[in-house]
N, C-alpha and C positions, 0 to 999 in steps of 0.2 A: 284961689280955686284950684290951682294945680297939687297945693299942699293937702287940700280937702280931698281930691280925689285920690292922693297918695294914701292918705290916712283910711280912706273907705276901702280902697283895695289891699290894704295891709292889714285890715281888721280881721278879728276871730271871727266873726259873724259871718262875713265874707268868706271865708275859708270853709266854715261849715257849710254855709249854703252851695258852694260849689263841690262840695265833698258830695253831699245829698244828690245834688243833680247828677254828677259823674256816676255815681252807683246806679241811679236811676236810669239813666241813659244805657249804660252797660249792660243792664239784665233786661231792657225792654226793647232792644233793637228790633226784633221781631215784629212788636206791635208797631213802633215807629216806622218800619220798612212799610208794613201793610196801610197805614194811613197816608204818609206822605212821601214814599218811595225812597229809593237810594239817595237821590239829590237832598231830598230834606234831612235824612239821617247824616249824611257828611257835612252838610252846612250847620247842621246843630254840634256835630263833633268839632268841626274846625273853630266855631265861635267858643265853645266850651274850652278848647285847648287857649285860645288866645285870653281868655279870662283867667284861666290858670297860670298862664305865663306872666300876667298884669299882676297876679297876686304873689307868685313867687319873687318878681322883680322888688316889689312893695316890702318884702318880708324878707330880703336878700340876707341881711345881716343877722336875722333871728334864727336862720336855717345852718344847721351843722352840716356843712357840705362834704365832708370827709367821709371817703369811703361810703358814699349814700347808696351805691349799688352793687350787689354782688357780683363777681366776676362771672359766676354761672349765668346770669340773665344777660350781660354784656356779650359774652362768648357766643351763647345760643342766638340771640338777635342777629349777632355780627355773621355769623354762619349762615342765617337765612337771607341776609342781605346779601352777601357774598353767591349766593344760588342765582343772583341774576346772571351772572356770566355764562351757566349752563343750561339756564331753563330754556325750554321750548318757545315761551313767550316771555322775554324779558321785559317787556312794558308791563305786563299784567303783573308778573312777578314784583317789579318795583313798587307798584300800587299797593298791591297785599302786603309788602313788608312795612310800608307807610301806614298801613291802617292797622297791624299789629303794634308798630311802634306808638300810635296815637292811643290805642287802650292802655298799653304799658306807662306810658307817661301820665294817664289818669291814675293809674294804679301807683306811681312813684309819688305823685302829688298828694294823693290820700295819706300814703305813709309818711310823709314828710310834715304836712299840715296838722296830723292829728295825733293824738296818743291811742295806745291801743284801746282802750277804754272809751274813748271818742270814737273810735273807727268802729268798734262793736255796737254801741248805740247808732251810728249812722247806716251800719246794714240793717240793723233791727228796724229801724225808721221805715225804710226803701222797702224791706222785705214785707212789712205790715201791710203797705199801701199795695203792693203788687200782688201778693196772693189774696188780699182782701177783694180788689178789684176783680181779679182772676174768678174767685168763687162767686161774686155777685154775676157776673157775666155767664158764668155757667148754669147758673139758677135762671137767668133771664132767657138764655137758649135752650136750656134743656127742659124747664118746667114751667115757664110763664108764657112764652112764646112757642114753644116746642119746635124750634125750627134753628137749624145750625147757623152760626155767624161765619161765613164763609171766607171773608177777606181775613180775618184774624185766625182762621183755622179751628176754630171751635166746632166740635160736632155735636153738642148737646147731648152728651150721653149720663149727664149726672145722675139722672132721675133711674137709671140702671146701676147706680153707684160706679160710674166710670168705665173705663178711663177718660179723665179729662185733661185739656191741653192749657187751658187758661190763657194768659196774655203771651205764652211762650211757644207756641205752636206745634209743641210736641210732649208726649206724656212723661217722657225721659228726662226734658229740660225742666219741667214744671216739678218732678220728682227730685231732680237735683238741686233746684233753688229752695225747695221746701225743705229739705235736708239741712242745708246749709243755714237756713233761717232758724231750722228747731235747734241746732247747735247754738246759733246766736242767742236764741231767746232764752236757752236754759243758762248761758253765761250770763246774761242780764239778769236773770233771776238771782243767781248765785251772788252776783256782785252788788245786787240791790240797788242797780242804777235805775231800774224802773219800778214802781210800784206794783205790789204782788197781785191786784186784779189784773192789772195790764198784763203782767209776765205771764199769767196763768191762762188768758185769753189768747195771747199770743202763741202758746205752746198748741194750745187746742186749735188754733187755726192752721199753724204749720202740719200738724199731726193728721187733721183731716185732709188737706191738700195732699199730703203723702200718701194716704191711703186711697184716696180718690185717683190719683195720678195711676196707680197701680203698675209702677215700673218695676221689674225685678231687679234691674242694674241698681235702681236706688235703694230695695230691701236688702243687698248685698251690702252696698256702701254702708247704709244704716247699722248692720250687724258688725262691720268692722270698726264704725265709729264709736258704737257702745263698748265694744271691748277694750278699744284704744283708751277711752274715757275711765272704765273701770281699772284698769291698768295704771294709768296716771294717778288716781285718786288711791292706789295702795301704794304707789312709788312716793307719792308725797308725805306718806306717815311712816316711811322708812327712815331709820337714823341715816345721816348723810354719809357717816363714815362706811356703810356697808351698802348704799344704794347703787354702786357699781355692778355689783354681785348681783343684786336684783336686775338691772339691766340688762346684763348678760343673759341671765335666765329667762328674760323675757323676749330676748333677741332669739334664742334657740327655740321657744315656745312658738313665737310668730313665724318662724321658718317651716317649723314642723306642721303648724296649721295651714301654711300656704300648700306645702307638698300633700298633705291629707285633702284638702280643697279640691286640689287639683285630681286626685286618684279617685275621689268620690264626686267630680265635677257631673257626670250624667244624672247621678242620682238627686244632685242639688237642684239642678235645671229642672228636672222632671217635679220638685217638691215646690219649686216657685213658679211651676206652669210657665216657663220661659223656653219650651222649646222651639217654638216658631222664631223669635226673636234671636237664639243662638244660632239656629239653621242661618237665619239672613245673615247674620255676623262671619259665619263659617264660609258662606258664599263669596261674601265681600272680600274676605280676608285671602281666600284662594285666588280670586281673580286679581287682587291686587300683586300677590306674589309672582305672577307671571309677568309682570311690567317691571316688577323690582329686579329681575335678573338683567335686565339691561343696563340700570343705573344703582346698583346697589350701594355704592360708596357714597355718592353725592347727591341721590335721588334726582327728581324730575324739576324741581325748583320749587320756592315756597309759594303757595297760594292760599292757605288758610282756608276757608270755606271753598269746597270744591267749584270751580268755574264749568261754564259749558263748553268746554274744548278738550280736545285730546290730551293725554289718554283718558280722561276722565268721564268724558261721556261714553267711550268705549266699554267702560266698566258698568256705568250705568245701564246701558243696553244688553250687555250679558248677565247682568242680575234681573233686568226687568223691573226697575224700579229707581226714581228719582233719590238722588242721594246728596249731601252737602259734606259728608266725610267719611273716612273711611271706618267710622262705628269704633275706632278706639284712638286716643291721643298717641299711644306708643307706635301703633302701626303708620298714623297717619305722618308722624315725625320722620318715621322710617323711608315712606314713600315720597315724602316731598323733601327732604333734606338729607336722606341717606342713613348709613348705619352711624355716621359720625355725628349727624344732626340729632338722631334718637339716642344716642348716648350723652350728647349734651344736655337734651331735655332731660334725661334720668338723672342727670348729675345736678340739674336744677332744681328739679323735685326731691331728691335724695338729701342733698344738703340742706336744704331749707327745711326738710321733716325731721333730719337729725338736730339741727340747731333747735327748732320749734320744741322738740320733744324734750330735749335738754333743758330748756328754758321752764318749759311747762312742769317738770318734775323737780326742779331745784329752786325755782323762784315761790316766793309765798303767796304772792297776789292770784286769786283764781282767774284774772282775765288772760294770763298767758297760757291757759288751756286753749282758748279760741283758736289760735294759729295752729296749733298741732291738732286738733281735731279737724279742723278744716282742710289742711295738708293731707290728712288720712283720708278723708271723704274723695278728694280730689284725686289722690294716688290711685285709689281702689276704682272708681268710675271710670278713670282714663283707660282701664282695660276693655270698657265697651262703649265707650263715647269721646268723643273728641272736643268736649267742652274747654277743657284746660287750653287749648290752642285758640280758642276764638272769643273775643269780645270780654262778656262779663266774667268769664271761667279764667280767661287769660290776666285778666285786670286782679281779680281776687287772687290768682297767684302770685303776681307780682307783688301786692299789697303784703302778704304773708312772707314771702321770700325777704322782702326788703326790711320789715320788721324785726324778723329773726336775724338777720345779718348785722342791724344795727345794735342789737342787744347782746349778739354773740359773734364779735367779727374777729377773724384770724389774725387780722393787721394790728387790733389793739393788744391780741394775746402776744405778739411777736414784740411790741412795743414794751409790754410790761414785763417779758422775759428778758430783753435788754437793759430794762432798767432806765433810769434817768440819763440824759446826756450830759456828759461833764461840762461846767462851764467854763467860759473863756477866761 
């Protein structure tokens, strides 16, 4: 009996099922909380972590444990955990760090148990379901019933072409998920891992949700992702001997584009009809900066999603609206774990992006484009949303960072440079 259970827990199908459930739970936390509350979500998360632990134990010998976690993840999470020492609410900080670690473990499990193409397929399968259900619920609310679905936060505005929220509670999160889904479906199509009709239908579904969400943040991230895709497409066709020159040229062009976008930011905001959203963010960031002056180095202590306690409620009262974040992952990291935490988070995203970019431009398989494009979308979106520090966004970041580190590890590079150790 014990051997049969061990064999079942160590099977590839069990790992595949857990991966799908983990991704589904991470990206549907809003809907889960709306239906069964925080206790139900935490119970589901705890049960899933136990099952993932059993799967890891059963497949212990098959997993290559050497260098499984990038140091950037360990140091950032370690600093967030250390913030318990100076937090105004150490008990809450401890719980929130554990919550961050829990979704990080799900991301680590996904990266360890599945190959990159299997991960792409898993995210694609989950996103097809979540976006499809979101669209059905929006049609039900906005066209068939003409009533909002209040407990899910669905306003029923699909008849006027949006904005829609779907299962995600906000149009920006729906737009972010639709963007990641679109990139995932394109990679599925190019790798021929799904049949052509299904790939086309998936791309149409993601594009439709992207359009109906009407998120200006997502449009900017989409533009950056498409530019990155075009750049990688060109780099992969350049001879390897001269590729580094093109990489440097693209780096200079990218920096120039960032400076130009900053100079023309007001015009870009007007073209995207995003003045309202931008003004809200400016107000939030301006208010956050007032409290940063008190703890600039170490921050106020890790919280992730903003709690109903000081100083977060003070900012909400000053702005006049409920907030769950600082509406920027970079500023949120700065506010909660100080300038040190923000630099560590920037190092985590930056190192993962550089590694994945080099892999995408040098490896032959198209599947290596997926982590690079996803990290570009995360990095750009993080300027105006904090998804990368919460639940599904954090899990996705961990998956991409771990896969990039395992395929391009500085430890392996040092070992190769030293050469084989002499035999005794």
